All heavy atoms as a GROMACS GRO file, in nm:
protein
  523
    1MET      N    1   0.085  -0.117   0.000
    1MET     CA    2   0.000   0.000   0.000
    1MET      C    3   0.090   0.124   0.000
    1MET      O    4   0.176   0.138   0.085
    1MET     CB    5  -0.090  -0.002   0.124
    1MET     CG    6  -0.157   0.130   0.150
    1MET     SD    7  -0.267   0.134   0.294
    1MET     CE    8  -0.171   0.065   0.423
    2ASN      N    9   0.069   0.208  -0.096
    2ASN     CA   10   0.138   0.336  -0.103
    2ASN      C   11   0.035   0.448  -0.099
    2ASN      O   12  -0.067   0.441  -0.167
    2ASN     CB   13   0.220   0.350  -0.231
    2ASN     CG   14   0.340   0.259  -0.231
    2ASN    OD1   15   0.406   0.244  -0.130
    2ASN    ND2   16   0.368   0.199  -0.345
    3ILE      N   17   0.066   0.550  -0.019
    3ILE     CA   18  -0.022   0.666  -0.009
    3ILE      C   19   0.063   0.790  -0.033
    3ILE      O   20   0.165   0.807   0.032
    3ILE     CB   21  -0.088   0.675   0.130
    3ILE    CG1   22  -0.166   0.547   0.158
    3ILE    CG2   23  -0.179   0.797   0.138
    3ILE    CD1   24  -0.206   0.532   0.302
    4ASN      N   25   0.021   0.872  -0.125
    4ASN     CA   26   0.090   0.998  -0.152
    4ASN      C   27   0.009   1.113  -0.095
    4ASN      O   28  -0.111   1.122  -0.121
    4ASN     CB   29   0.109   1.019  -0.303
    4ASN     CG   30   0.203   0.919  -0.363
    4ASN    OD1   31   0.304   0.884  -0.304
    4ASN    ND2   32   0.168   0.869  -0.480
    5ILE      N   33   0.075   1.198  -0.017
    5ILE     CA   34   0.012   1.320   0.034
    5ILE      C   35   0.041   1.428  -0.070
    5ILE      O   36   0.157   1.462  -0.093
    5ILE     CB   37   0.069   1.360   0.171
    5ILE    CG1   38   0.061   1.244   0.271
    5ILE    CG2   39   0.002   1.486   0.222
    5ILE    CD1   40  -0.076   1.209   0.318
    6LEU      N   41  -0.062   1.480  -0.132
    6LEU     CA   42  -0.044   1.571  -0.243
    6LEU      C   43  -0.058   1.718  -0.206
    6LEU      O   44   0.014   1.802  -0.258
    6LEU     CB   45  -0.143   1.538  -0.355
    6LEU     CG   46  -0.138   1.393  -0.407
    6LEU    CD1   47  -0.251   1.369  -0.504
    6LEU    CD2   48  -0.003   1.365  -0.470
    7GLU      N   49  -0.154   1.750  -0.120
    7GLU     CA   50  -0.185   1.889  -0.089
    7GLU      C   51  -0.229   1.904   0.055
    7GLU      O   52  -0.286   1.812   0.113
    7GLU     CB   53  -0.302   1.936  -0.176
    7GLU     CG   54  -0.268   2.023  -0.292
    7GLU     CD   55  -0.396   2.063  -0.364
    7GLU    OE1   56  -0.450   1.979  -0.437
    7GLU    OE2   57  -0.440   2.178  -0.344
    8HIS      N   58  -0.207   2.021   0.112
    8HIS     CA   59  -0.255   2.054   0.246
    8HIS      C   60  -0.365   2.158   0.232
    8HIS      O   61  -0.354   2.252   0.154
    8HIS     CB   62  -0.141   2.109   0.332
    8HIS     CG   63  -0.187   2.159   0.465
    8HIS    ND1   64  -0.209   2.292   0.490
    8HIS    CD2   65  -0.218   2.093   0.578
    8HIS    CE1   66  -0.250   2.306   0.615
    8HIS    NE2   67  -0.257   2.186   0.671
    9HIS      N   68  -0.473   2.141   0.308
    9HIS     CA   69  -0.585   2.235   0.306
    9HIS      C   70  -0.611   2.280   0.450
    9HIS      O   71  -0.630   2.196   0.538
    9HIS     CB   72  -0.712   2.170   0.252
    9HIS     CG   73  -0.693   2.097   0.124
    9HIS    ND1   74  -0.689   2.160   0.001
    9HIS    CD2   75  -0.675   1.965   0.098
    9HIS    CE1   76  -0.671   2.070  -0.094
    9HIS    NE2   77  -0.663   1.951  -0.038
   10THR      N   78  -0.614   2.408   0.474
   10THR     CA   79  -0.642   2.457   0.609
   10THR      C   80  -0.788   2.436   0.647
   10THR      O   81  -0.820   2.420   0.764
   10THR     CB   82  -0.604   2.605   0.625
   10THR    OG1   83  -0.671   2.680   0.525
   10THR    CG2   84  -0.454   2.625   0.616
   11SER      N   85  -0.877   2.435   0.549
   11SER     CA   86  -1.020   2.412   0.576
   11SER      C   87  -1.081   2.345   0.454
   11SER      O   88  -1.092   2.404   0.347
   11SER     CB   89  -1.090   2.545   0.604
   11SER     OG   90  -1.225   2.523   0.632
   12GLU      N   91  -1.119   2.219   0.472
   12GLU     CA   92  -1.174   2.139   0.363
   12GLU      C   93  -1.270   2.036   0.422
   12GLU      O   94  -1.258   2.001   0.539
   12GLU     CB   95  -1.060   2.068   0.288
   12GLU     CG   96  -1.102   1.987   0.169
   12GLU     CD   97  -1.147   2.072   0.052
   12GLU    OE1   98  -1.087   2.177   0.028
   12GLU    OE2   99  -1.243   2.033  -0.015
   13THR      N  100  -1.362   1.988   0.345
   13THR     CA  101  -1.454   1.883   0.392
   13THR      C  102  -1.388   1.748   0.374
   13THR      O  103  -1.350   1.710   0.262
   13THR     CB  104  -1.587   1.887   0.315
   13THR    OG1  105  -1.646   2.016   0.332
   13THR    CG2  106  -1.684   1.782   0.367
   14CYS      N  107  -1.376   1.676   0.483
   14CYS     CA  108  -1.315   1.542   0.482
   14CYS      C  109  -1.409   1.445   0.411
   14CYS      O  110  -1.529   1.442   0.438
   14CYS     CB  111  -1.289   1.497   0.626
   14CYS     SG  112  -1.229   1.327   0.639
   15THR      N  113  -1.354   1.367   0.322
   15THR     CA  114  -1.431   1.268   0.247
   15THR      C  115  -1.486   1.160   0.339
   15THR      O  116  -1.596   1.109   0.318
   15THR     CB  117  -1.343   1.202   0.139
   15THR    OG1  118  -1.294   1.306   0.055
   15THR    CG2  119  -1.417   1.100   0.057
   16TRP      N  120  -1.413   1.126   0.444
   16TRP     CA  121  -1.450   1.014   0.531
   16TRP      C  122  -1.556   1.056   0.634
   16TRP      O  123  -1.661   0.995   0.643
   16TRP     CB  124  -1.325   0.963   0.601
   16TRP     CG  125  -1.337   0.830   0.669
   16TRP    CD1  126  -1.404   0.804   0.784
   16TRP    CD2  127  -1.280   0.706   0.628
   16TRP    NE1  128  -1.391   0.672   0.817
   16TRP    CE2  129  -1.316   0.610   0.724
   16TRP    CE3  130  -1.202   0.669   0.520
   16TRP    CZ2  131  -1.275   0.478   0.715
   16TRP    CZ3  132  -1.161   0.537   0.512
   16TRP    CH2  133  -1.198   0.443   0.608
   17CYS      N  134  -1.529   1.161   0.713
   17CYS     CA  135  -1.621   1.201   0.820
   17CYS      C  136  -1.716   1.313   0.779
   17CYS      O  137  -1.809   1.346   0.851
   17CYS     CB  138  -1.545   1.241   0.946
   17CYS     SG  139  -1.451   1.395   0.932
   18GLU      N  140  -1.690   1.376   0.666
   18GLU     CA  141  -1.772   1.482   0.608
   18GLU      C  142  -1.781   1.607   0.696
   18GLU      O  143  -1.878   1.680   0.691
   18GLU     CB  144  -1.911   1.429   0.573
   18GLU     CG  145  -1.906   1.318   0.469
   18GLU     CD  146  -2.042   1.264   0.432
   18GLU    OE1  147  -2.140   1.286   0.507
   18GLU    OE2  148  -2.051   1.198   0.328
   19LYS      N  149  -1.677   1.630   0.778
   19LYS     CA  150  -1.670   1.752   0.858
   19LYS      C  151  -1.565   1.844   0.797
   19LYS      O  152  -1.470   1.799   0.733
   19LYS     CB  153  -1.630   1.718   1.002
   19LYS     CG  154  -1.733   1.635   1.075
   19LYS     CD  155  -1.688   1.605   1.216
   19LYS     CE  156  -1.790   1.516   1.286
   19LYS     NZ  157  -1.742   1.474   1.418
   20THR      N  158  -1.584   1.974   0.816
   20THR     CA  159  -1.487   2.071   0.767
   20THR      C  160  -1.375   2.083   0.869
   20THR      O  161  -1.399   2.120   0.984
   20THR     CB  162  -1.554   2.208   0.743
   20THR    OG1  163  -1.660   2.190   0.649
   20THR    CG2  164  -1.454   2.308   0.689
   21LYS      N  165  -1.255   2.045   0.826
   21LYS     CA  166  -1.137   2.041   0.913
   21LYS      C  167  -1.012   2.070   0.832
   21LYS      O  168  -1.018   2.083   0.709
   21LYS     CB  169  -1.120   1.901   0.974
   21LYS     CG  170  -1.231   1.855   1.064
   21LYS     CD  171  -1.195   1.716   1.116
   21LYS     CE  172  -1.290   1.670   1.222
   21LYS     NZ  173  -1.247   1.542   1.281
   22GLU      N  174  -0.898   2.072   0.901
   22GLU     CA  175  -0.769   2.075   0.833
   22GLU      C  176  -0.752   1.939   0.765
   22GLU      O  177  -0.768   1.835   0.829
   22GLU     CB  178  -0.657   2.098   0.933
   22GLU     CG  179  -0.519   2.097   0.871
   22GLU     CD  180  -0.408   2.110   0.973
   22GLU    OE1  181  -0.434   2.097   1.094
   22GLU    OE2  182  -0.295   2.132   0.930
   23CYS      N  183  -0.725   1.938   0.637
   23CYS     CA  184  -0.718   1.814   0.560
   23CYS      C  185  -0.595   1.810   0.471
   23CYS      O  186  -0.530   1.913   0.449
   23CYS     CB  187  -0.841   1.798   0.470
   23CYS     SG  188  -0.995   1.771   0.557
   24VAL      N  189  -0.567   1.693   0.421
   24VAL     CA  190  -0.468   1.674   0.316
   24VAL      C  191  -0.535   1.597   0.203
   24VAL      O  192  -0.630   1.523   0.226
   24VAL     CB  193  -0.343   1.597   0.364
   24VAL    CG1  194  -0.264   1.678   0.464
   24VAL    CG2  195  -0.379   1.461   0.421
   25THR      N  196  -0.488   1.618   0.083
   25THR     CA  197  -0.534   1.535  -0.028
   25THR      C  198  -0.440   1.416  -0.033
   25THR      O  199  -0.320   1.430  -0.049
   25THR     CB  200  -0.531   1.612  -0.161
   25THR    OG1  201  -0.618   1.725  -0.150
   25THR    CG2  202  -0.577   1.524  -0.276
   26ALA      N  203  -0.497   1.298  -0.014
   26ALA     CA  204  -0.421   1.174  -0.014
   26ALA      C  205  -0.462   1.090  -0.134
   26ALA      O  206  -0.579   1.086  -0.170
   26ALA     CB  207  -0.445   1.097   0.115
   27GLU      N  208  -0.364   1.025  -0.192
   27GLU     CA  209  -0.391   0.939  -0.307
   27GLU      C  210  -0.342   0.798  -0.274
   27GLU      O  211  -0.223   0.777  -0.253
   27GLU     CB  212  -0.321   0.992  -0.431
   27GLU     CG  213  -0.348   0.912  -0.555
   27GLU     CD  214  -0.284   0.975  -0.678
   27GLU    OE1  215  -0.176   1.035  -0.666
   27GLU    OE2  216  -0.344   0.963  -0.785
   28PHE      N  217  -0.435   0.704  -0.268
   28PHE     CA  218  -0.402   0.564  -0.245
   28PHE      C  219  -0.369   0.501  -0.380
   28PHE      O  220  -0.435   0.530  -0.479
   28PHE     CB  221  -0.520   0.491  -0.180
   28PHE     CG  222  -0.543   0.527  -0.036
   28PHE    CD1  223  -0.595   0.652  -0.002
   28PHE    CD2  224  -0.513   0.438   0.064
   28PHE    CE1  225  -0.618   0.685   0.131
   28PHE    CE2  226  -0.535   0.471   0.197
   28PHE     CZ  227  -0.587   0.595   0.231
   29ASN      N  228  -0.269   0.414  -0.383
   29ASN     CA  229  -0.226   0.358  -0.511
   29ASN      C  230  -0.318   0.248  -0.562
   29ASN      O  231  -0.297   0.195  -0.669
   29ASN     CB  232  -0.083   0.304  -0.500
   29ASN     CG  233  -0.071   0.182  -0.411
   29ASN    OD1  234  -0.149   0.165  -0.318
   29ASN    ND2  235   0.027   0.098  -0.438
   30ASP      N  236  -0.421   0.213  -0.486
   30ASP     CA  237  -0.517   0.114  -0.532
   30ASP      C  238  -0.656   0.178  -0.538
   30ASP      O  239  -0.670   0.298  -0.520
   30ASP     CB  240  -0.517  -0.008  -0.439
   30ASP     CG  241  -0.546   0.027  -0.294
   30ASP    OD1  242  -0.588   0.142  -0.266
   30ASP    OD2  243  -0.527  -0.059  -0.207
   31ALA      N  244  -0.756   0.100  -0.560
   31ALA     CA  245  -0.891   0.154  -0.575
   31ALA      C  246  -0.965   0.166  -0.442
   31ALA      O  247  -1.085   0.188  -0.440
   31ALA     CB  248  -0.970   0.066  -0.671
   32PHE      N  249  -0.895   0.154  -0.330
   32PHE     CA  250  -0.960   0.160  -0.199
   32PHE      C  251  -1.035   0.290  -0.181
   32PHE      O  252  -1.154   0.291  -0.156
   32PHE     CB  253  -0.855   0.140  -0.088
   32PHE     CG  254  -0.909   0.154   0.051
   32PHE    CD1  255  -1.008   0.068   0.096
   32PHE    CD2  256  -0.862   0.251   0.137
   32PHE    CE1  257  -1.059   0.080   0.224
   32PHE    CE2  258  -0.912   0.263   0.265
   32PHE     CZ  259  -1.011   0.177   0.309
   33ILE      N  260  -0.968   0.401  -0.194
   33ILE     CA  261  -1.032   0.532  -0.185
   33ILE      C  262  -0.999   0.615  -0.309
   33ILE      O  263  -1.076   0.697  -0.352
   33ILE     CB  264  -0.988   0.608  -0.058
   33ILE    CG1  265  -1.037   0.534   0.066
   33ILE    CG2  266  -1.039   0.751  -0.058
   33ILE    CD1  267  -0.991   0.593   0.196
   34GLY      N  268  -0.884   0.592  -0.365
   34GLY     CA  269  -0.840   0.672  -0.479
   34GLY      C  270  -0.776   0.800  -0.429
   34GLY      O  271  -0.690   0.798  -0.342
   35LYS      N  272  -0.819   0.912  -0.480
   35LYS     CA  273  -0.765   1.044  -0.442
   35LYS      C  274  -0.875   1.121  -0.369
   35LYS      O  275  -0.982   1.141  -0.425
   35LYS     CB  276  -0.721   1.118  -0.568
   35LYS     CG  277  -0.655   1.250  -0.546
   35LYS     CD  278  -0.612   1.307  -0.681
   35LYS     CE  279  -0.558   1.446  -0.667
   35LYS     NZ  280  -0.522   1.500  -0.799
   36ALA      N  281  -0.848   1.161  -0.243
   36ALA     CA  282  -0.952   1.224  -0.164
   36ALA      C  283  -0.893   1.316  -0.058
   36ALA      O  284  -0.782   1.293  -0.009
   36ALA     CB  285  -1.037   1.118  -0.096
   37ALA      N  286  -0.969   1.418  -0.020
   37ALA     CA  287  -0.933   1.507   0.091
   37ALA      C  288  -0.975   1.438   0.220
   37ALA      O  289  -1.090   1.394   0.233
   37ALA     CB  290  -1.001   1.642   0.077
   38MET      N  291  -0.880   1.426   0.314
   38MET     CA  292  -0.909   1.360   0.441
   38MET      C  293  -0.841   1.434   0.554
   38MET      O  294  -0.729   1.483   0.538
   38MET     CB  295  -0.859   1.216   0.439
   38MET     CG  296  -0.918   1.132   0.329
   38MET     SD  297  -0.855   0.965   0.330
   38MET     CE  298  -0.964   0.896   0.450
   39CYS      N  299  -0.911   1.442   0.670
   39CYS     CA  300  -0.847   1.499   0.788
   39CYS      C  301  -0.746   1.398   0.839
   39CYS      O  302  -0.748   1.280   0.802
   39CYS     CB  303  -0.951   1.537   0.894
   39CYS     SG  304  -1.037   1.398   0.970
   40TRP      N  305  -0.656   1.443   0.927
   40TRP     CA  306  -0.550   1.356   0.976
   40TRP      C  307  -0.605   1.234   1.048
   40TRP      O  308  -0.557   1.122   1.031
   40TRP     CB  309  -0.454   1.433   1.066
   40TRP     CG  310  -0.373   1.533   0.991
   40TRP    CD1  311  -0.384   1.669   0.997
   40TRP    CD2  312  -0.268   1.507   0.896
   40TRP    NE1  313  -0.295   1.727   0.912
   40TRP    CE2  314  -0.222   1.631   0.849
   40TRP    CE3  315  -0.210   1.391   0.847
   40TRP    CZ2  316  -0.119   1.642   0.756
   40TRP    CZ3  317  -0.108   1.401   0.754
   40TRP    CH2  318  -0.064   1.526   0.709
   41SER      N  319  -0.708   1.253   1.128
   41SER     CA  320  -0.767   1.143   1.204
   41SER      C  321  -0.826   1.036   1.110
   41SER      O  322  -0.804   0.917   1.129
   41SER     CB  323  -0.874   1.197   1.298
   41SER     OG  324  -0.938   1.094   1.367
   42CYS      N  325  -0.899   1.080   1.012
   42CYS     CA  326  -0.962   0.986   0.919
   42CYS      C  327  -0.858   0.920   0.828
   42CYS      O  328  -0.874   0.803   0.792
   42CYS     CB  329  -1.070   1.055   0.838
   42CYS     SG  330  -1.214   1.097   0.939
   43LEU      N  331  -0.754   0.991   0.793
   43LEU     CA  332  -0.647   0.932   0.713
   43LEU      C  333  -0.584   0.817   0.791
   43LEU      O  334  -0.560   0.710   0.737
   43LEU     CB  335  -0.542   1.036   0.676
   43LEU     CG  336  -0.424   0.985   0.594
   43LEU    CD1  337  -0.469   0.923   0.463
   43LEU    CD2  338  -0.325   1.098   0.570
   44GLN      N  339  -0.561   0.839   0.919
   44GLN     CA  340  -0.505   0.734   1.004
   44GLN      C  341  -0.599   0.613   1.008
   44GLN      O  342  -0.555   0.499   0.996
   44GLN     CB  343  -0.481   0.787   1.144
   44GLN     CG  344  -0.421   0.686   1.239
   44GLN     CD  345  -0.399   0.742   1.379
   44GLN    OE1  346  -0.432   0.858   1.407
   44GLN    NE2  347  -0.344   0.662   1.466
   45LYS      N  348  -0.729   0.637   1.023
   45LYS     CA  349  -0.826   0.527   1.025
   45LYS      C  350  -0.827   0.453   0.892
   45LYS      O  351  -0.833   0.329   0.888
   45LYS     CB  352  -0.966   0.580   1.054
   45LYS     CG  353  -0.984   0.628   1.196
   45LYS     CD  354  -1.121   0.691   1.214
   45LYS     CE  355  -1.128   0.764   1.346
   45LYS     NZ  356  -1.251   0.843   1.359
   46ALA      N  357  -0.822   0.526   0.782
   46ALA     CA  358  -0.823   0.464   0.650
   46ALA      C  359  -0.700   0.375   0.630
   46ALA      O  360  -0.712   0.266   0.574
   46ALA     CB  361  -0.830   0.572   0.541
   47VAL      N  362  -0.586   0.421   0.677
   47VAL     CA  363  -0.464   0.341   0.665
   47VAL      C  364  -0.477   0.213   0.747
   47VAL      O  365  -0.442   0.104   0.701
   47VAL     CB  366  -0.340   0.422   0.709
   47VAL    CG1  367  -0.217   0.334   0.722
   47VAL    CG2  368  -0.314   0.536   0.611
   48LYS      N  369  -0.533   0.222   0.868
   48LYS     CA  370  -0.553   0.103   0.951
   48LYS      C  371  -0.649   0.005   0.884
   48LYS      O  372  -0.623  -0.116   0.880
   48LYS     CB  373  -0.606   0.142   1.088
   48LYS     CG  374  -0.504   0.204   1.178
   48LYS     CD  375  -0.564   0.238   1.312
   48LYS     CE  376  -0.464   0.308   1.402
   48LYS     NZ  377  -0.525   0.344   1.531
   49VAL      N  378  -0.760   0.055   0.831
   49VAL     CA  379  -0.858  -0.031   0.766
   49VAL      C  380  -0.796  -0.099   0.645
   49VAL      O  381  -0.811  -0.219   0.624
   49VAL     CB  382  -0.984   0.050   0.724
   49VAL    CG1  383  -1.072  -0.028   0.629
   49VAL    CG2  384  -1.061   0.093   0.847
   50ARG      N  385  -0.724  -0.023   0.565
   50ARG     CA  386  -0.662  -0.077   0.444
   50ARG      C  387  -0.555  -0.180   0.478
   50ARG      O  388  -0.543  -0.283   0.413
   50ARG     CB  389  -0.604   0.036   0.359
   50ARG     CG  390  -0.546  -0.010   0.229
   50ARG     CD  391  -0.656  -0.070   0.140
   50ARG     NE  392  -0.598  -0.128   0.022
   50ARG     CZ  393  -0.583  -0.259   0.004
   50ARG    NH1  394  -0.622  -0.344   0.094
   50ARG    NH2  395  -0.529  -0.305  -0.107
   51SER      N  396  -0.475  -0.153   0.582
   51SER     CA  397  -0.369  -0.248   0.617
   51SER      C  398  -0.428  -0.377   0.673
   51SER      O  399  -0.373  -0.484   0.652
   51SER     CB  400  -0.270  -0.185   0.715
   51SER     OG  401  -0.332  -0.156   0.837
   52ARG      N  402  -0.540  -0.370   0.743
   52ARG     CA  403  -0.608  -0.493   0.790
   52ARG      C  404  -0.653  -0.576   0.672
   52ARG      O  405  -0.645  -0.698   0.673
   52ARG     CB  406  -0.728  -0.459   0.877
   52ARG     CG  407  -0.692  -0.418   1.015
   52ARG     CD  408  -0.817  -0.405   1.101
   52ARG     NE  409  -0.786  -0.320   1.214
   52ARG     CZ  410  -0.857  -0.217   1.254
   52ARG    NH1  411  -0.968  -0.187   1.192
   52ARG    NH2  412  -0.820  -0.144   1.355
   53LYS      N  413  -0.703  -0.511   0.569
   53LYS     CA  414  -0.750  -0.581   0.450
   53LYS      C  415  -0.635  -0.654   0.381
   53LYS      O  416  -0.653  -0.762   0.330
   53LYS     CB  417  -0.815  -0.481   0.354
   53LYS     CG  418  -0.886  -0.544   0.238
   53LYS     CD  419  -0.959  -0.439   0.158
   53LYS     CE  420  -1.028  -0.501   0.039
   53LYS     NZ  421  -1.097  -0.402  -0.041
   54GLU      N  422  -0.515  -0.595   0.381
   54GLU     CA  423  -0.398  -0.658   0.319
   54GLU      C  424  -0.350  -0.778   0.399
   54GLU      O  425  -0.308  -0.878   0.342
   54GLU     CB  426  -0.283  -0.557   0.308
   54GLU     CG  427  -0.300  -0.459   0.197
   54GLU     CD  428  -0.182  -0.366   0.184
   54GLU    OE1  429  -0.093  -0.368   0.271
   54GLU    OE2  430  -0.178  -0.291   0.087
   55THR      N  431  -0.355  -0.770   0.532
   55THR     CA  432  -0.302  -0.879   0.614
   55THR      C  433  -0.400  -0.993   0.631
   55THR      O  434  -0.361  -1.104   0.658
   55THR     CB  435  -0.261  -0.828   0.754
   55THR    OG1  436  -0.374  -0.768   0.818
   55THR    CG2  437  -0.147  -0.727   0.744
   56ASN      N  438  -0.530  -0.968   0.614
   56ASN     CA  439  -0.631  -1.073   0.629
   56ASN      C  440  -0.732  -1.061   0.516
   56ASN      O  441  -0.838  -1.002   0.532
   56ASN     CB  442  -0.701  -1.061   0.765
   56ASN     CG  443  -0.785  -1.183   0.795
   56ASN    OD1  444  -0.806  -1.268   0.710
   56ASN    ND2  445  -0.836  -1.190   0.917
   57PRO      N  446  -0.702  -1.119   0.399
   57PRO     CA  447  -0.790  -1.103   0.284
   57PRO      C  448  -0.927  -1.167   0.301
   57PRO      O  449  -1.019  -1.135   0.229
   57PRO     CB  450  -0.713  -1.170   0.170
   57PRO     CG  451  -0.612  -1.257   0.236
   57PRO     CD  452  -0.585  -1.197   0.371
   58ALA      N  453  -0.946  -1.254   0.401
   58ALA     CA  454  -1.076  -1.318   0.422
   58ALA      C  455  -1.177  -1.222   0.483
   58ALA      O  456  -1.296  -1.241   0.471
   58ALA     CB  457  -1.062  -1.440   0.512
   59ILE      N  458  -1.131  -1.115   0.548
   59ILE     CA  459  -1.222  -1.018   0.607
   59ILE      C  460  -1.297  -0.946   0.494
   59ILE      O  461  -1.237  -0.897   0.402
   59ILE     CB  462  -1.148  -0.915   0.695
   59ILE    CG1  463  -1.090  -0.986   0.816
   59ILE    CG2  464  -1.239  -0.801   0.738
   59ILE    CD1  465  -1.006  -0.896   0.904
   60GLY      N  466  -1.426  -0.948   0.507
   60GLY     CA  467  -1.508  -0.879   0.406
   60GLY      C  468  -1.538  -0.964   0.285
   60GLY      O  469  -1.611  -0.922   0.197
   61SER      N  470  -1.484  -1.086   0.280
   61SER     CA  471  -1.515  -1.172   0.165
   61SER      C  472  -1.637  -1.256   0.197
   61SER      O  473  -1.689  -1.257   0.307
   61SER     CB  474  -1.395  -1.260   0.133
   61SER     OG  475  -1.381  -1.360   0.233
   62ASN      N  476  -1.681  -1.332   0.100
   62ASN     CA  477  -1.797  -1.417   0.118
   62ASN      C  478  -1.759  -1.554   0.173
   62ASN      O  479  -1.842  -1.643   0.180
   62ASN     CB  480  -1.872  -1.433  -0.014
   62ASN     CG  481  -1.938  -1.304  -0.055
   62ASN    OD1  482  -1.975  -1.224   0.031
   62ASN    ND2  483  -1.954  -1.283  -0.184
   63ALA      N  484  -1.633  -1.571   0.212
   63ALA     CA  485  -1.587  -1.700   0.266
   63ALA      C  486  -1.654  -1.726   0.400
   63ALA      O  487  -1.663  -1.637   0.484
   63ALA     CB  488  -1.436  -1.698   0.281
   64LYS      N  489  -1.703  -1.849   0.418
   64LYS     CA  490  -1.768  -1.884   0.543
   64LYS      C  491  -1.676  -1.978   0.622
   64LYS      O  492  -1.609  -2.063   0.565
   64LYS     CB  493  -1.901  -1.955   0.516
   64LYS     CG  494  -2.004  -1.862   0.455
   64LYS     CD  495  -2.136  -1.934   0.439
   64LYS     CE  496  -2.239  -1.839   0.379
   64LYS     NZ  497  -2.368  -1.903   0.360
   65ALA      N  498  -1.676  -1.960   0.753
   65ALA     CA  499  -1.597  -2.047   0.839
   65ALA      C  500  -1.663  -2.184   0.845
   65ALA      O  501  -1.786  -2.195   0.846
   65ALA     CB  502  -1.586  -1.987   0.977
   66THR      N  503  -1.581  -2.286   0.849
   66THR     CA  504  -1.635  -2.421   0.862
   66THR      C  505  -1.597  -2.479   0.995
   66THR      O  506  -1.488  -2.454   1.046
   66THR     CB  507  -1.582  -2.512   0.749
   66THR    OG1  508  -1.440  -2.514   0.755
   66THR    CG2  509  -1.627  -2.464   0.612
   67ASN      N  510  -1.686  -2.555   1.051
   67ASN     CA  511  -1.658  -2.623   1.178
   67ASN      C  512  -1.623  -2.768   1.148
   67ASN      O  513  -1.704  -2.840   1.093
   67ASN     CB  514  -1.780  -2.618   1.272
   67ASN     CG  515  -1.810  -2.477   1.317
   67ASN    OD1  516  -1.718  -2.397   1.327
   67ASN    ND2  517  -1.935  -2.448   1.344
   68SER      N  518  -1.502  -2.808   1.185
   68SER     CA  519  -1.459  -2.945   1.157
   68SER      C  520  -1.457  -3.026   1.282
   68SER      O  521  -1.428  -2.983   1.386
   68SER     CB  522  -1.320  -2.946   1.095
   68SER     OG  523  -1.321  -2.874   0.977
   0.00000   0.00000   0.00000
């Protein structure tokens, strides 16, 4: 996962929480979010969510657990 911080905004609407805050324009190298303005808190959450998806691909999939 690569994230590029492109721009700083002193007052912008965060794509994730939809509040007007200090934000940065972040670009994810995959289709997870793409390019979006995000506050620092939400950017941190997005990185955590995305990294969980990379380490455990079964999360969010249609795979069902089996009891043996």
